N, C-alpha and C positions, 0 to 999 in steps of 0.2 A: 142474475141482477137486478131481475124486479122486486126480490127482495131485498134487496139491503139498499134501492129507490124507497120503496114503500114504507121502510122502517125511516130515512133520512125526513120523508116527507113530516110522518106523525109526528116525528121526535120533535121535529125543525116550527111544526103549526105555528103555538105560540107567538115563538120568535120571529116567523115571515110577516104576523098577522100585527106585531106591534111596530115591526122596520115599516111597515105596506100605510098602517094606522098615522105614524110619527113624519111618515115621509108626508105625507095627504093632508093631514093638518100641517102640519108646514108653508106646502105651496099655496093651499087653501089660503093662509093666512099672510102669507106677500103678495096674492093674489088683491086679495080684501084691502088693504091697507095704503092710504093714500100715501103716495110723496111729492114732493115736488122736484120738476127738470130742471138745469142748470139754467134758464130761466123765468124761474119759478112759479112755474104755471103749477096749477095742479096735474099728478100722472099715476097711472093705477098701470103695477109691472100686471105684465104679461103672463099667460100660465105654461106659455113654454118657457118664458126667461127667470117666471121662480121656477122653475121644478129642475134649471140652469143651477140659479142661486146655492139651491136647496141641497143639488148634488156635489158639489164641490167643496160646499161647507159641511153636508153629512159627512164625505172621505178627508178632511181635515187638511185639504189643500190647502185656502184661504188664498182666491186672487184679487181679493177686494167687493168692491161695489159696486152691483152696475147696475140697468146703465147710467143712475148716476147716487149723486150723497145721498144716503140715508137719512130720512127725518125721525128727529126722538121715537116715535113709535115703532116706525122699523129695525131702526136696531135695535129696542127690550124683547122684539115680539125675533131676534135675528139669536139674541142670546137665550131667549129659554130655546127655542129651538133648534140650536147646536150642543145645548145639556140634554135634547131630549132624545137630539140623533146620537150622538157618543153614548148614553145609557142602551139605544135601543139594541148599537154594535155590541156594547159591551157583552151584554144578554145575549145576543146570538150566538158571538163566536162561541164563547162557554161553554153555551149551551153543546154548541158543535163540535167543541172539544171533548166534552163529558163525556159524547156518544162516542166518539173515536177511540176513548178509553172504555169502552163497556165491554165485557170479555163477550159477548151476548153478539156485536160486532164485528167481535173483530174474531169468532167464528163462522160471523157468514163471510167475513172477507177473505180470510182463509181456504175457503170449500169454493166459492167461487174461482179465485188464485188456481187453489187443485182444479176442480173443471177443469179450466181452458186450458192446462197443464196437458190434460191425460188427453184430453181433445185434440190435441196440435202434436200427437204421438202419432209416429209414420210406419215404426218396427214394429214385429209382435210382441207380446207383450203378456207373462200374467195378472190376472190380479187374486192379490194374497189380502185375506182376511184375517187380523192376527198376528202381530209380530210378538209375540215371545220366543219363548226357546223353540221349538220348532217353527215358526216360520221367520226365526232368523237364520235359522242355518239353512235353510232353503231360502232366502231373498242369498245370504250371500255367497250361496253356493252357483246360482243362476248369473250373481252380476257376475263372475268369478269363469264362464263361461260366456260372456257380451251377452245374457242374454236380461232383455227390460225389464221391470216389474210394476207393479202398483199397491201401494200398502196401504191400508184399513187397519187401523188398532182403535177402538175404545178410551183407552188409557192414553192421556197427553203425553206419560212420562215416556210413552214405548217410543212412539213420535218423536218425541227429541233423543234418543238411543239409536234411531235410524239415523237424524241426520248427522249427531254424530261422529259415526259408525263410520271407516277410510276405506268408502266402495267405489268402486273402479269407476263405476257407472250412476249419476243421479239417479232417483227412484221418488215418487211426485208419493207425498201420503198425507194424510189425512187421520185428525182425531175424531171418528164417530161410530157409531152403531151403523156397524155392517147387516144388520139385520132389517133394517129397512130400504126396502126394493130402490128408492128414491135416488140414494146412498151409494147400491152398486151403481144406479146408470148412470150418477157423478163419478163414477170410481173409471168405467169405463166396459161395463159391465155389457153394452147392445154395441161396444166398440167393434169395427171392425177388423182391426187386428188385435182384439182381445185371443187369444188361445186357451184360453182357460181359469177357473175359477177355484181354487181352493180355499178349502173354509175349516182352519189352523187355528178356533180360539178357543178357551178351556170351560168352553159351555154349550152341550150337544143340545140344548132349543137353538142357540144362536147358531150353532153350525144346521143344523134341519132348516132354520128358514130361511138361512144362504146358499143350501143347496134348492129349493122349491122355487124362492125367488129366479132364481139360474136359467134351470129348469124349466121353466116355464115362461119365460122374457126369453133365451134363446134357448130352445131345446137342443140343438144342435151343440153344445158347447161346451166341451171338455169340465165335469167336477170329480174335484179330489175330494173330500171331509175327514175329517176325526173322528170319532167316535168312541166312548166308554162305556156304554150299556147294547145288552141285543137288541132292547126295546126300538133305540132309537138309531143301529144299523139294521134293523128287519124295517123302520118306514125310511132309511134311507134308498132301501135295496128297493123297496117295493115305486121309485119311479124313475130307474134306473143309473140313478148315482153312478160315474168309471168307477175310479176307484173307494173303497171306505173302510177306512183304518183304524185300528183298535189296539193299541199301543200293549195290552196288556194279553189281549188277546197272541197279537203276534208273536210279542214275545213268549208267550207259553209254547208256540212249535218252533223256535230256532233254542229254546234250552230243553225242550221235548226230544228233537234232531242233535243236541249232541249227544243225550244219550244211551238213543237208539244205532245213532251213526256219526260218529266223531269225522270222519273224514268226510262226508257229504257236510253235515255242521261246517267245515271250515271253510267248502268249496262257497258254501250259500254266505259267510261271512267275509271272504274275498270279495265274492262279486256286490254286495253289497255293502259292504262300510268301505268309506273312504283309507281306512290304516289297513290293511290285512296282518292279523298275526303272522308267526314264521308257521313252517309245515311243521315244526316238532310240537307244538302247541296244540296240538289235535289231544283229544284227553282218552285217556284208553282206559283207563276205571273208573265209569260210570257206571257202570251194574250196578246196582246192589240196595239197600234206604237212603231215601230222601227223607230230607224234613225240610216240609217247611211253615215256617213258621208266619203265620198274620194271612187269617181268611176272609180277606175282602173281595176285590174282583181280581187282585191280579194271584189270589192265592185259589179263587174256584177257577180262573183260568189255567191258573197251572195242574192245579188236580185231576184238572177234566182231561187234560191232553195225560199227565199219567199214568192214570188210571185207562184210557184208551193203551198207551203200551204198558199198563200187564207192571208196572212200576211200583214197586215195596213202598207204602210211606208213610208217614207221620204228619201227623198237622198239631198248631201249638196253634191255639189262637183263645181272649180275655170267653170267651163265648164259642166254645164249637159246633161243628155244625151241625152233631147230631149223628141222626141217622140218613147217611150218605152215601152209605159206599164204602169209608176211610174207615177201616178198623182199628183204625192205633190215632184215637184222639187225647191229648193233654191242653188242661187248663194252664193256662197262662200266656205270656207274653215271652217267653225265648229270654229274657237274657239275663237269668240265674239261673246257674249248672245245677241245679234241678231235676228244672222241667227237661233238659236238652239229654240229663243224664236217662231221665224218665221217658223221652221220645227216641233211646234205643243212638244219640250222638256217636259214641265209641266206636260202633259197629257199619257208621251208616258213611257215603259216599259222597254226601253230598247235605247242602243245609242252602234253605233262601231265604233272605230274612228280608222276607213281604209288607211289615207293616206298612202304616199311613205316618210314621214317625223315623226319619233318620237318624235323629240322635240313638232310637232301640234300636235303629236296623241294624246300624253301627256296635254296638255294643252285642247284639247276637252273637255277629259276624268275630271278633276279638273272641270272645265264651266259651262258644265255640274250634275256635282254634286253637286255645291251650288246652280245651279235652280231647280234640283228636287232630292233629298238626295235619295229619293229613285230607284231610276233610277238603275236598271243593266248595269254594264260597259263591256264594250271588246273593247281590247286595242290591236293595230297588234302592234309587236316589230320588226325592221326592222333590227337593228346593233344589234349582240350578245351582246360586249362592255357596253352598254346599258341593261345589264341581270337587274344589281345591283339597281338602280335606278326602274323598273318593278315591283320584285317583292315587293318593297318598297310603290308601288304604292294604292296597295286595291286596283286595279281592280277582278274585277269578271273570268271574265277570257285573260288569255294573249294569244294570237294569235303569236308564233315564226315558222315561213314555216319551219326551219330546226329540232326545237324538234319533228314535226308533223310529217315529213318525217321517220324519226325517227322512231318513234313509232310504223308506220304501216309497217316500215321493217322492225323490230323486232317482228314483231304479225306474219306477214308472214316465218317469216325465223326461229323461236319458233315450231307452228305448221301450217301447210293452212289449222288448221281441224277450226283455233280460227277463220278465215276471213269469212267461212265458215258458222261458227255458228252465228256470230254476224247477217250474213245478213238475214238467214233464220229466226234471231229473228225478226228483224227490222219487214220485211214482214210478217208475220207467229202470231205475238201475238200483246199482247195492254199493255196500263202503268198498266195493275191491273198487270196481269202476271209479268212484269219486275221488282215491287214494292215487291212479296213473295220473288222472285228470290234473289232480292238485302239483303230482310233479311236475308233470308238463308245463303249468301256468308259472311253479317255483321257474323251471327252465329258460323261461322265456321274461318276467319281469327282475326275478334274483329278489333283490332288498324293497326293490321301489314299489310304486306305487300301482295298483291296478286300476285299471277306465274299460269301460265294454261302452259300443257305441252299435249306432248299425245301418246301412246302407237300404236304400229299397232301388231298386232297376226300371226307373223315371225321368222322365223328363229335369227332375227337379232337382234329386241326390246326384244323380249319377247321370251327366250329359254328357260325357265326352264317350257313355257307353253306351246308350242308347241311339248314335251318331253311328259308331262302331259296328253295331245288329242292325243299324237298317242299310247298311251295308252289305249285309250276310256274314260278315265278321264273326267266326266261331271263337268267344268267348272264354277260355277257363276263371273257376276259383281262384286262379293261380297267380293272376293278375293282380288280385290286391294284396300279397305278397311279398311283393318286389318293390322295394327302394327308388322311387324315382328320380332319387340324386345320381347309381351306382345299379341298375338292372342286377348284377352278381351279385348284389346284394342282400340279402329279407330284413324285413322287418323288423322289428315283437314284438309280433302280434299269431294269433292265428282265429279260425272259425270255428264257431262254438253252434253255429243254429242256423239251417235257411230253412226259412218257409214258401213252399211254392202253393198256393192256394191252400189246401187242407195238408196237406203234405208236413211234414215237419222231418226231417235230418240234422241230424245229431248234430256233429262234430266231422261236419262234409273235407269229403278230398280235398286236393288242390285240384285233382284233370274237372274237378261238378263242372257242368258245363250252364253257363246261365242262360237264364232267361226272362224278358223282361216281365218286371211284377215281384221277380225275386226278393225279397226278404232276408238281408245275412246279418246277423249278430256275430259281433270278433271283440277281444279282450285281447288286453294289450298296455305296452305304455301309450302313454294321449300325447306321448312326439307321434308314435305312426299313426294319430290318426293325422293328426295334421298332415304327417307325409303323403296320405294316404287320399285326401283332398286333394290333391294334384291330381293324383291317376286319372281319378273320378269326373275332374272336372273341365281337365283340357284338354284336350286332342294329343297336341303335339304331344303333348306326357306320353301319354295311352300307347301312343304311336310309336314311343322310345323304351315304354316297359316292355310293348309286345316283340315288338324287331331287333333294337337295341342300335336303329337309325337315331340321329340328330338332322338329319334333314327334315327341308320344313314341310309339314304335314298339311297346309290351311286349305280350305275351297279353290283355290287358283291353284296349287297344284295335282291334288288330287286330280282337277280335272285335267291337266296339259296329262300329265299321268298315262288319265284314261284313253287319249288322245294319240297319243304315243303308241299304244297299243294293239 
């Protein structure tokens, strides 16, 4: 607010001085110019009466002449001061209106209003820096879960787009440079209810600055950042950034998994992506030659992953990489049939159109399909506005960096146990095991959307369970799986992982005894999660789930039963 006041005072300095001078000279003139009273005797107006008269005269109220009729000299002076005061007021009011219309003043006022809204928040919120494709997806998904966000973006058009989005809850937003620490502070970085900071801009340097400022100002605050370079990734990791997402590296790992373990890849897809592909979509013919068109950041990441898995490769690029271990390198773009034939498209199992140009990528895919209709196609989408065209391209995989980052971040936000489970699954289990898990997932959710969530056995997440454990009750994992409306029915859900200290139990059994501090990851229908909340939060509901009795089981009832015994 100090900046706004300072700007007003600085810009209004001359108009205010003008008003003061006009009023001072007018008052002095009326005090000095002699008049006559009603008896014809000489009379001089006092400073108070002069100031009183000038005040209502300058405001154009016009009470009349006081305390006596004016002489000709006084009337002449009154005429001069009327014009002078009106001009001074017009000048001052015009200056003030021009200040209010200035973009700088508008930005200052919006920033102060934004800071006040953030300061008034009383519920947990995430600070989102960057409202592009990634930020938009994250904000909408968090809003669907009734989680508050505060949004900063340097592009005012993006902030306007946020305000026009039909979100279920209002999101405080500001068009400003998120790399500036004072902007982050106004946005609630040091607010006690801030859960974490998400650096999701399209510029690595800005994301790095946000992450550094966040960790310096509030070291314990969770920081998630996107990056598109190995140097920035190493820098972010050096000072403890909680999650670093490189979309090209992430998608390379994702695609490589589909080649090596198609069912494992499908489990990964079901758990991370909002809408999963059917079980029948697991690709079985993925072994063989792959063609990568474009050797930029995406192409290099794919080559690294594929070479690590000993996949046969051909690389097509206007500037081939040279001696990097890829034996088959072709000069070109890939939009020409001749180039693709030279790369071995007719015998290949898959092609990646991974250039930085959307038109080229679509052309590569269409040309390759004409040459080999059985080809698996992976196409990179660079511009979000082209989404409709890519969706109708019938490509097997569409790589859109923004959505990849958003899915990874949402998995981390929903529960850190989910990335832990995925990593553990890929390292420890094979594709046969993944196929069995997929069948179990499919039997639970069918064609509906799969959701995942987690509980920690503590007073915050599961107060009813902690009360029962404090009474020395033996609680089994099976209690989570019963429908609190009818305990004879099971919820559409099953446990994926139980973490107890450093121990990880994959697919724990229903008879597993629960202990305080246990972390349990579930997957199933989101409706089941809402009903499960009843069980873990309400002791009476838990009592019904465990015993089948609907008798009152409040604190007084439990005390009376103990007295009877």
